[in-house]
N, C-alpha and C positions, 0 to 999 in steps of 0.2 A: 125355561123357568118363568113362572108367572110373576110379573112385577106387582108390588103392592099398590093398591089404589090410594091416591093422594087427593083429598078434597081441597080444592082451591076456593077460598071464600068468594062469594059473588055479592056485590053490593052496588048501590047507586054511586055515581061519581060525586065527589065532594063538591058542594056548592060554594064552599069558602075558598077564596083565592088567597094564596100565601106567597108573599114576595120573597125574593132572595133565596130561591130554592131551585134545584134541578130535579125534575121528575123523570126517572127511567121508565120505559114501557116496552111491551112487546106485543106483536100480533102473530101468535103462533100459527094460525091458518095460512099466513102469507110469508112466513119466515122473515119477518121484519122486526127490527129493534130500533128504538129511538130514544130521544131525550128532549124534554121541554125545559127551557130556562126562563125564569121570571125574575127580573131585577128591579127593585125599587130603591130603597134607601142606600143600598150598596153602590149602585152605579151613580146615584145622585151625589153621594159623598165624594166620589172620585172626580166627577166632572165639575161639581160646584167648588172644589178647592182650587180651581184654576180659572183664569179669565179667557177661556178658549172661545173663539168665534163659533157661532152656532153650527156651521157645517163641520168644523173640526171636532167639536164635542160630539156631534152625531156619529161621525166616522169612528171616533175612538169608542163610543158606546157600542157600536156594532162589533168592533174588535174584542171588547170585553165580553159580550154575550157569546161570541164564537169561542173564545178561549175558555170560558167557564164550562161550556158544553163539552169541550174536548178534555179539559183538565180533570173534571170530575169523573171521567171514565178511567183514570189511572187506577191500577190495582195495587199500588204500592205508595209509600210515602216519598214524595219527590216534588219536582217542579215541572210545570209546562209553560214554556215561554213562547209567545207569538211576537214577532218583530218584523216590521216592514222597513225597507230602505230603498228610497226611490229618488227620482229627479223632479218630482212634482212639488207643488206648494206645501203639502204635508210630507216632509222628507223622511219622517220616522214616526212609527207607532211602536210602543213597547207595552206589552201586557204580561204580567208575571203572576202565574197562579201557583200557589203552594198548597198541596193536599193537607187536610181534607177539603178545605173550602175558603182559603184566604186569597184575596185578589188585590192587585194594585196595578196602576197603568198611568202612562203619560204620553204626550205627543210633542214633537218638534215641528215647527212650521215657519214659513216665510210670511210675515204679517202683510207685507205689501202685495204679494201675489195672491194670498187668500182674499184680501179686500177687493182686488180686481175681479176675482171670480164671483164674489158676492154681488158686486155692482153689475156684472154681466148676466147674472142669474145662472151661471154654470157651476153648480156645486155638487155634482154627482161624485160617486166614488172615483170614477175614472179621471175626472177633472182634478180632483184633489191629490190622487196618488201618482199619476203619471206612469213612467216606466221604471221598472226595478225588480225587486224580488221580495217575497214573503218567506220568512224562515219560521219553522215550528220546531222547537227544541224540547226534548224530554231529558231531564236531569234526574237520575236516580240516586245521587249522592256522590260523595268523594271517592268511594271505592268502586264505582261503576262507570262505564263509558257512557258518554252522552250520545244520544241519537238526534240527528237533525235532518229534517226534510226541507228542501227548497222548492219554491214554486215561482215562476216568472209572473210578474205583474205587467201586463201589456194592454192596459186600457180597459180592464174589466172591473168588476166589483169584488168585495171581499167574499161574497157568496161564490162567485166564479172561481176565485183562488182556492177556496176550500174544496170545491168539487174537483179541481185539477189535482190538488194534493192527494185526495183519497184515490183518484184514478191512477196516478203515477206512482205514489209511494206505498199506499196500502192495497191498491187494487180491490177496493170494496165499493160496490155501487152505493153512492151516497147522495142525498139531497139535503140542502141546508136552506133555512129561511131565517132572516134577521130583520129586526125592526127596532127603531129607537125614536122617541118623541118626548116632548115636554108636556107634562100634565099641569094644567092651570087650575089652581085652587083659589076660590074667593077668600081674600084676606091672608092667604098663605103664600102668595106668589107662585112661582113655577117650580116643578120638580121633574128631574129626568127619570124616565122609565125605559127599560130595554127588555127585549124578549127574543127568543129564538127557538127553532125546532130543527132537530136533526133526525133523519130517517136513513137506515141502512138495510140492505138486503143481505142476509146471512143464511143462505140455505144449508141444510144439513147434508144433502146429497152432493157429492163432489162435482158431478157432471153439470149440476145447475149453477155452480159457482165459477164456471169458465168465463174468462174475460178476454176481450179482443187484445191481440198483440199490440204493444205500443210501437209507434213509428221509430225505426232504428236511427233515424237522423241522416243516414247516408244512402238511402234507397234511391234508385234512378228516378229522374224526373218523370212524372206521370204515373208512378206506382200508386195503385189504389190502396187506401188504408184497409187493414183487416177489420171486418165487421162480423158481429154475431147477433142473431135476433135476441132481443131482451126477453127475459122470462115474464110470463103473464102476471105473476104475483108482483114483480117489481114495476111493471107497467101500471098496475092498479094502484100500488103505493104512491108512485110519483104523481099520478093523476089526482089523488086525494090531497096530497101535500100542496099541489098547485092551486087548490081552491082556498088555501089559508090566506086571509087578509092581514095586513100589518096590524090593524086595530085589535084583532083577536090575540095577537102575540103579546100585546102590552096592556090590554083592558084589565084594570084592577078588579072589575066585577066578574070576570070570567076565570074560573080556576083552571089550572093545568089539566086536572082530571077531566073536567067537562070538555075542554078543547080536544083532547085525544078521543074522548067518547064520541063527540060530534063527527070526527073524521072516520073512526074505525069501528063503530058499534056494530055494524052489520057483520063484521068478521070476528068480533070479540077481541077486546083489548085487555091486557093484564098490566097493572102498574106495580111498581116496587117502591120501597121507602125512598122518600125524597132526601136530597143532600142539601144542607144549609150552606149558604155562601155569605161571607162578610168581607167588607172592604177593610183591609188591615195592612199597613205598610210594615216592612221589616226593619226600617231604619231605627236607630237608637243612639244615645250618647256614646255608649261603648263602641258600637260599630263604626260610627263616624270618626271617633278618636283613633281607632285602630287603622282606619283607612288613611287618615292624615299622617300617622306615624310610619306608614309604609312608603311614603314619598321620600325623595331625597332631601337632604338638609337644605340645599339651595331652593328647591321647590317650596318647602315649608316656610323658609324665610321670606319668599316673595308673596306668600299668601297673607302676610300680616298687613292689616289696613286699620289705621287709627287705633293701634295698640291691641288688636284682636283679630282672630280668624273667624270668619262667618261662613257657614255652609248651609245651603238650602237644598232640601230633598226635592228632586224633580217630580217624584211620584206623589207626595202628599203635601208638599210646600212647607213642611216643618223646618224651622230655622234653628241651627245649633251654633253657639258661640263659644270660643275657647280663647284662653290667654295663650301667648306664645309659650309660656312655661309648661302649659298642659301637654303640649305635643312636641316640646323640644325645639321650638323655633326661636330665631333671634328676636329680641324685644322690639327693635326698631322696625318701622314700616319698610317693607321690601319692595313694593312696586304698586302697580295699578290695582284697583279694586276689581275682584273677579267673583263670579258665581261658581260654586262647586257643587255638583250633584252628590247627594248622600247615597251610600250603598243600599 
């Protein structure tokens, strides 16, 4: 049966850069698919709402860019949550993406340890994260089971962790590039920018999709790992991604379309509709009130300070105040002043 001919529009790449978008693309000749993320006001709104030290803000910006690239690939309404838990100075990163394009994020860190790293000049991902794990959770809603993949963090970068995740959990050849920096504007101070690029090899022929067996964990000492030669198309794709510089991922004058055209024009690159992204927290007065009412009577009584209960959202720093009567707590002060994260 003859397949109908479909004309694919051919045009020059857009010269206009658009922030807070994710651009999907494919290189059909190489069986490659990818995504480019550009974040301006969205990442700046998140990072600027906290007084994070610069290295912590940069690390969280990388996590935001990575989460947006992965979250916008969801084919359903749901959540994609990236979370690290480690013994390092930055003990936790949490990035919560809600389809189709809402993002929020926060970090927990040891101020003294981070200050020591800044003084010593050791502020790489590995120095900040230390040892622990990274979890990526897909939540499809109350009626569906959650899926979670775990990756060990053993002194590498977030890019390294992403590569390991796709290798062990998805078994899809993947390369990720992340970049975060401050943009200095005369008279306007500084603004955060972030960018990223993800490339995957998804061949149509099953024999080209074979992956090396993962180490079983109990193989005899000296056992050589299983290896397979990499497909030429994937070798070419990786080589091209390796040429991308950080400034290209965050340059406000370079559009995402021009970036992928620079990389893959010789093979032909097709782009799809971009996905907009916005920084938007899900906390609200009703949500926080419901959270407080879910606590025990004794817990609520001990939250009262100076005749009120104060709750600060860790994600967006919004502050909510309630009278004891609002949430069914005792009117008298119950104990020490505390900070309570909002949902």
